[in-house]
Structure formats: C-alpha cells, structure tokens
C-alpha positions as CSV (number, residue, x, y, z in Angstrom):
1,X,115.4,105.8,118.8
2,X,114.0,102.2,119.4
3,X,111.7,100.3,117.1
4,X,109.8,99.2,120.2
5,X,108.6,102.8,120.6
6,X,106.4,102.2,117.6
7,X,104.6,99.1,118.9
8,X,101.0,98.8,119.7
9,X,98.6,96.0,120.5
10,X,96.0,95.2,117.7
11,X,93.2,92.6,118.1
12,X,93.4,90.2,115.2
13,X,89.7,90.7,114.5
14,X,90.5,94.3,113.3
15,X,92.8,93.2,110.5
16,X,90.6,93.7,107.5
17,X,90.3,90.5,105.4
18,X,87.9,92.0,102.8
19,X,87.5,95.5,101.3
20,X,84.6,97.7,102.2
21,X,81.5,96.9,100.2
22,X,82.0,100.2,98.3
23,X,85.4,101.8,98.3
24,X,84.4,105.2,99.7
25,X,82.3,103.7,102.5
26,X,85.5,103.1,104.4
27,X,85.8,105.0,107.7
28,X,88.0,108.0,107.9
29,X,89.8,109.3,111.0
30,X,90.6,113.0,110.6
31,X,93.7,114.0,112.7
32,X,94.6,117.7,113.3
33,X,98.3,118.0,114.0
34,X,98.0,121.5,115.5
35,X,95.2,120.8,118.0
36,X,95.4,117.0,118.4
37,X,91.7,116.8,117.6
38,X,90.3,113.5,116.2
39,X,87.2,113.4,114.1
40,X,85.4,110.1,113.1
41,X,84.1,110.4,109.6
42,X,83.5,108.4,106.4
43,X,85.9,108.5,103.4
44,X,83.2,109.8,101.0
45,X,83.0,113.0,103.1
46,X,86.7,113.8,102.4
47,X,85.9,117.0,100.5
48,X,84.4,118.4,103.8
49,X,87.9,118.4,105.4
50,X,89.8,119.8,102.5
51,X,89.8,123.3,101.0
52,X,89.6,124.7,97.6
53,X,93.1,124.9,96.1
54,X,94.5,121.9,97.9
55,X,96.4,119.5,95.6
56,X,96.0,115.8,96.1
57,X,98.9,113.8,94.7
58,X,98.0,110.2,93.7
59,X,100.2,107.2,93.0
60,X,99.0,105.7,89.7
61,X,101.1,102.5,89.8
62,X,99.3,99.4,88.8
63,X,99.7,96.1,90.6
64,X,100.7,93.2,88.3
65,X,100.0,89.5,89.2
66,X,103.4,88.7,90.5
67,X,102.7,85.3,92.0
68,X,103.3,82.4,89.6
69,X,102.2,78.9,90.4
70,X,104.0,76.1,88.6
71,X,105.4,72.6,88.8
72,X,108.9,71.5,89.3
73,X,110.4,69.8,86.2
74,X,112.3,66.5,87.0
75,X,114.4,64.3,84.8
76,X,114.0,60.6,85.5
77,X,117.1,58.2,85.4
78,X,115.9,57.2,82.0
79,X,116.0,60.8,80.8
80,X,112.2,61.3,80.7
81,X,110.8,64.7,81.8
82,X,108.1,64.6,84.4
83,X,106.4,67.3,86.5
84,X,106.9,67.2,90.2
85,X,105.5,69.2,93.1
86,X,103.9,72.6,93.2
87,X,106.2,75.6,93.2
88,X,105.5,79.3,93.8
89,X,107.7,82.0,92.2
90,X,107.1,85.5,93.4
91,X,108.5,88.2,91.0
92,X,110.3,90.8,93.1
93,X,112.7,92.7,90.9
94,X,113.4,92.6,87.1
95,X,117.1,92.4,86.4
96,X,116.8,91.9,82.6
97,X,113.9,91.4,80.3
98,X,113.6,87.6,81.2
99,X,115.7,87.6,84.4
100,X,114.1,88.3,87.8
101,X,115.1,88.3,91.4
102,X,112.4,86.2,93.1
103,X,111.1,84.6,96.2
104,X,110.3,80.9,95.8
105,X,108.5,78.2,97.7
106,X,109.7,75.6,98.7
107,X,113.0,77.5,98.9
108,X,115.5,74.9,99.9
109,X,114.5,72.5,97.2
110,X,115.0,75.0,94.4
111,X,118.7,74.9,94.0
112,X,120.6,76.4,91.0
113,X,119.8,74.5,87.9
114,X,116.2,73.6,89.0
115,X,113.6,74.1,86.3
116,X,109.9,75.0,86.7
117,X,107.1,74.9,84.2
118,X,104.0,77.2,84.2
119,X,100.8,77.1,82.1
120,X,101.6,73.8,80.4
121,X,104.9,75.1,79.1
122,X,103.9,78.5,77.9
123,X,106.4,79.8,80.5
124,X,109.5,78.0,82.0
125,X,112.1,79.1,84.4
126,X,115.5,78.0,85.7
127,X,117.0,79.0,89.0
128,X,120.5,80.4,88.2
129,X,121.6,82.0,91.5
130,X,120.9,82.1,95.3
131,X,121.0,85.4,97.1
132,X,120.6,86.7,100.7
133,X,117.2,86.8,102.5
134,X,115.9,83.8,100.6
135,X,116.0,85.5,97.2
136,X,116.6,83.5,94.0
137,X,117.6,84.8,90.5
138,X,115.5,83.1,87.9
139,X,115.8,83.1,84.1
140,X,112.6,82.6,82.2
141,X,111.7,81.4,78.7
142,X,108.4,82.5,77.3
143,X,106.3,81.2,74.4
144,X,105.1,84.7,73.5
145,X,105.3,88.1,75.3
146,X,106.5,87.5,78.9
147,X,104.4,90.3,80.5
148,X,101.2,89.2,78.7
149,X,101.7,85.6,79.9
150,X,102.3,86.8,83.5
151,X,99.2,89.0,83.4
152,X,97.2,86.0,82.2
153,X,98.4,83.3,84.6
154,X,99.7,85.2,87.6
155,X,97.9,85.8,90.9
156,X,97.4,88.9,92.8
157,X,100.2,89.3,95.4
158,X,98.2,90.0,98.6
159,X,100.0,90.9,101.9
160,X,100.6,87.9,104.1
161,X,98.1,89.1,106.8
162,X,95.2,88.7,104.3
163,X,94.3,85.1,104.5
164,X,93.0,83.2,101.4
165,X,92.5,79.5,101.1
166,X,92.1,80.0,97.3
167,X,92.5,82.9,95.0
168,X,89.6,85.3,95.1
169,X,89.0,86.9,91.7
170,X,87.5,90.0,93.5
171,X,91.0,90.8,94.8
172,X,92.3,91.3,91.2
173,X,89.9,94.2,90.9
174,X,89.7,95.6,94.4
175,X,93.4,95.4,95.2
176,X,93.9,98.1,92.6
177,X,93.1,101.8,92.7
178,X,90.6,103.2,90.2
179,X,93.4,105.4,88.8
180,X,96.0,102.6,88.4
181,X,97.7,103.0,85.0
182,X,101.4,102.3,85.1
183,X,102.1,98.5,85.5
184,X,104.9,97.6,87.8
185,X,103.9,97.3,91.5
186,X,103.8,94.1,93.6
187,X,101.7,95.8,96.3
188,X,98.9,98.4,96.0
189,X,99.3,102.0,97.3
190,X,96.5,101.2,99.7
191,X,95.5,104.7,100.7
192,X,94.3,105.1,97.1
193,X,91.9,102.1,97.3
194,X,89.2,104.3,99.0
195,X,88.7,106.6,96.0
196,X,85.9,106.2,93.5
197,X,85.4,108.1,90.2
198,X,82.4,109.8,91.8
199,X,84.5,111.0,94.8
200,X,87.3,112.2,92.5
201,X,84.6,114.2,90.6
202,X,83.3,115.7,93.8
203,X,86.8,116.7,94.9
204,X,87.3,118.6,91.6
205,X,83.9,120.3,91.9
206,X,85.0,121.5,95.3
207,X,88.1,123.1,93.7
208,X,90.5,120.4,94.9
209,X,93.1,119.6,92.3
210,X,94.8,116.2,91.6
211,X,98.1,115.2,90.2
212,X,99.5,111.8,89.5
213,X,103.0,110.5,90.0
214,X,104.3,106.9,89.9
215,X,106.1,104.9,92.5
216,X,106.2,101.1,91.9
217,X,105.6,99.6,95.3
218,X,108.1,96.8,95.9
219,X,108.2,93.7,98.0
220,X,110.1,95.6,100.7
221,X,106.8,97.2,101.8
222,X,106.0,93.7,103.3
223,X,109.4,93.4,105.0
224,X,109.5,93.7,108.8
225,X,112.0,96.0,110.6
226,X,114.6,93.5,111.9
227,X,116.8,95.9,113.9
228,X,116.4,97.3,117.4
229,X,117.4,100.9,116.5
230,X,115.3,102.8,114.0
231,X,118.4,104.5,112.6
232,X,119.9,101.1,111.6
233,X,117.0,100.1,109.3
234,X,117.3,100.3,105.5
235,X,114.4,100.2,103.0
236,X,114.7,98.5,99.6
237,X,115.0,100.9,96.6
238,X,111.8,101.5,94.6
239,X,111.4,103.0,91.2
240,X,109.5,106.4,90.8
241,X,108.8,109.0,88.2
242,X,107.2,112.4,88.1
243,X,105.9,113.8,84.9
244,X,106.4,117.3,83.7
245,X,102.7,118.0,84.2
246,X,102.7,116.7,87.8
247,X,105.9,118.6,88.7
248,X,104.3,121.8,87.3
249,X,101.2,121.3,89.4
250,X,103.1,120.5,92.6
251,X,105.5,123.5,92.1
252,X,102.6,125.8,91.4
253,X,100.8,124.8,94.5
254,X,103.9,125.2,96.6
255,X,104.7,128.6,95.1
256,X,101.1,129.8,95.8
257,X,101.2,128.5,99.4
258,X,98.5,125.8,98.8
259,X,98.7,122.5,100.5
260,X,100.2,119.5,98.8
261,X,98.5,116.4,100.3
262,X,100.0,113.0,99.5
263,X,97.7,110.0,99.1
264,X,99.7,107.4,100.7
265,X,103.2,106.8,102.1
266,X,104.4,105.7,98.7
267,X,103.5,109.1,97.2
268,X,105.1,110.8,100.2
269,X,108.5,109.0,99.6
270,X,108.4,110.0,95.9
271,X,107.7,113.6,96.6
272,X,110.2,113.9,99.4
273,X,112.9,112.0,97.5
274,X,113.0,114.3,94.6
275,X,116.1,116.5,94.5
276,X,116.4,119.4,94.1
277,X,113.2,120.4,95.9
278,X,110.6,121.3,94.8
279,X,110.0,118.3,92.6
280,X,111.3,118.4,89.1
281,X,110.1,116.3,86.1
282,X,111.8,112.9,85.8
283,X,109.9,111.0,83.2
284,X,112.7,108.4,83.2
285,X,112.4,106.3,86.4
286,X,114.7,107.0,89.4
287,X,115.3,104.9,92.4
288,X,114.6,105.9,96.0
289,X,115.6,104.3,99.2
290,X,114.5,107.2,101.4
291,X,113.6,106.1,104.9
292,X,111.5,108.7,106.7
293,X,111.3,108.5,110.5
294,X,110.8,111.1,113.3
295,X,113.3,113.9,112.9
296,X,112.8,114.1,109.1
297,X,112.3,117.6,107.7
298,X,109.4,117.6,105.2
299,X,109.8,119.9,102.3
300,X,106.7,119.3,100.2
301,X,104.0,117.6,102.4
302,X,101.2,119.6,103.8
303,X,98.8,116.7,104.5
304,X,98.7,113.0,104.3
305,X,96.0,110.3,103.6
306,X,97.1,106.9,104.8
307,X,95.8,103.6,106.1
308,X,96.6,102.1,109.5
309,X,100.0,100.3,109.4
310,X,101.6,97.4,111.2
311,X,103.3,97.9,114.6
312,X,106.9,98.7,114.4
313,X,106.8,99.1,110.6
314,X,108.7,101.7,108.6
315,X,105.4,103.0,107.3
316,X,104.2,103.8,110.8
317,X,107.5,105.6,111.4
318,X,106.9,107.7,108.3
319,X,103.4,108.7,109.6
320,X,104.9,109.5,113.0
321,X,107.5,111.7,111.4
322,X,104.7,113.8,109.9
323,X,102.2,113.9,112.7
324,X,104.3,113.1,115.8
325,X,104.6,109.7,117.4
326,X,102.5,110.5,120.5
327,X,99.6,111.9,118.4
328,X,99.8,109.0,115.9
329,X,99.7,106.4,118.7
330,X,96.8,108.3,120.3
331,X,95.0,108.1,117.0
332,X,95.7,104.4,116.7
333,X,94.4,103.8,120.2
334,X,91.2,105.7,119.4
335,X,90.8,103.7,116.2
336,X,91.2,100.4,118.0
337,X,88.7,101.4,120.7
338,X,86.2,102.4,118.0
339,X,86.9,99.2,115.9
340,X,88.3,100.8,112.8
341,X,89.6,98.2,110.3
342,X,93.4,98.0,109.9
343,X,96.0,97.5,107.1
344,X,95.6,97.2,103.4
345,X,91.8,96.6,103.1
346,X,91.1,98.7,106.2
347,X,90.1,102.2,106.9
348,X,92.0,105.5,106.5
349,X,93.4,108.5,108.2
350,X,93.5,112.1,107.0
351,X,96.3,114.0,108.7
352,X,96.3,117.8,108.3
C-alpha cells in the first residue's frame, strides 16, 4: 500500500489558524460507514447523532509548555561568562528527572558541551549527546522544581502549520481540552478541543456515558511519513494508562453490546493497544507504538470523533482503517468543497 494513496489537495486558506469562537461552534461532518451518507452539522448537536448507552472515551492528557526559549552561554578568552544568541529547546522525551531528549534551534551550533540559560539562570542546560533525526540529549539544572519552572517559563508547543509571529496567550488555554488533567503531552488530543462543560452535561442527560483514559501525545504526532510504502512506517512510542474505573466502563459497554466511541486517534490507539482485549486496568503507564492503517482489525471501536488530518499522515491512515479509504477521501472532498476548517484548530468528523 502506497503512502501516496492517502494524498489530497487542501487549499491553504482552510488550515485553521485560530480556534472557533466557542469550542462547540465548530462544524461537524457526520459520516455513516454503512450507507456512505454525509451530514453537515455543528458540534454542539453531537447528542442528536448518538444514542443512549453509547460510551464516549476521552483522553485527559494535559499539554505542558514544552518550548523553552533561552540564550546560549559563552565563555570569553578571559574566562568571563556572557550570553549569546537566542536558542529554542523543545522537550520531547524525559529520560531521567533532569535529562531530556530534545529538539533544538539552531541545531548545528549546539554541540555537546554547549550550555544554555533560561529565565535569568533559574534554569540552565547542557547538551550532552547528539542523536539521529536532529535530536539532542540535554541535562538541566534547576533552581527549584523543574516542572514548575517549565510551566512558568515555557511556551505552548503549537503544530508547525499554525503560524504565530509571537506567542498568543490564548493558545495556552484553547490548545487544551476542558477535561485535561494529566500533565505530559506536547500536543493536544485535538478532537477533544470541541467539548464544553455544557455539552458534556447535555451528553450525560441524553444517557451517553463518558470514561477517561490517558495517552500523552508525543512529538511523533507532528512527524511526516517519510517512506513510500505504508507498511514500512513506524510511529514513535507514546505513554498511556487506563484506570480501573475506565476499564470497567469500557468492558461493561462491550459486554452489553453498546458502542464505544473514541474521542480522537490518540484514544483509539490506547484502546486498541491494550492487551489482552478488552482493555484491562493499567494505572502504571505502558508504551504503545501501534500503527493503525487499512487492514487493521478493530476490537473495541464502535465510533470515532476526529479532526481532519494532514495528507499522507499516519492519522489519516488510522481514520481510513476505520471508515475505509474511499469513504474518508470522499468525506474530505466534501469538507473541502464546503470550506470546513482543517487540522488542530479546525472542524470535526463523527464516524459511525
């Protein structure tokens, strides 16, 4: 299967640069897998398309401000310490409490031994190792609690297709779901961005249950597929956990023949990764590198809420595995013709 089979043309104007004025005012394209019917709707009307007894599974990961802006520390020939040019360090994967795998800018200048200062010395870092794909291993020293300092000085790690000249403080709130609780993601589970507390209440009043699991979305979600054959692609491992309460809700719904509907591709990967099936409690985090593409046999999923994804992306392949490539591309063509907004801050699909 070729990656090119998942390409489509998207006008740049349809890449959402700002969130909807209100979360649940986003548009919703309802896709019926059995009939191929497409219905244009609004996200706040989601309860109309679900039925009493459905179980919505939410990803409650919380995005932390993983972009750190600092200055390179230079030592003059006389031994004086001076601050040099601007440096960005993007926290990708924690190796030890103060050791991280990172992405850095400018990459070539930050050789092992280079030191960087943040927040007037409250946090310093030293590059200790180069790795493949531009990764750098960095050891930090913190004047206080590391995570608290990062939360105070870091910036929201928006996807590269959302353009900002300067940091917009609105992003710190809007690039976060209303049910975000468990700190650890570098990207939002964007299908969940459309929910409001009022909509969640309306769903419960309609007899639709919810359960929360955690999958910390990693930097790999931004990574393009760089191979020609789908089967040759690998996704980066991500940490997930399913509580005893969530596992019980999911198992009960499956036993009773009720639909389990994942809110997002991240939730889908966590649900379908868990072994044995159906999901079992794993309060201690596990890692998943599950890559879902057409031909995958779903064991849990009965429905999916998801945003519109990039051409040729692993996320588009996952959606195509659930709904069929032809139907998904038909839905995308319809969405483009009707000027839906795409990607992280864009509109959503409900696939049943």
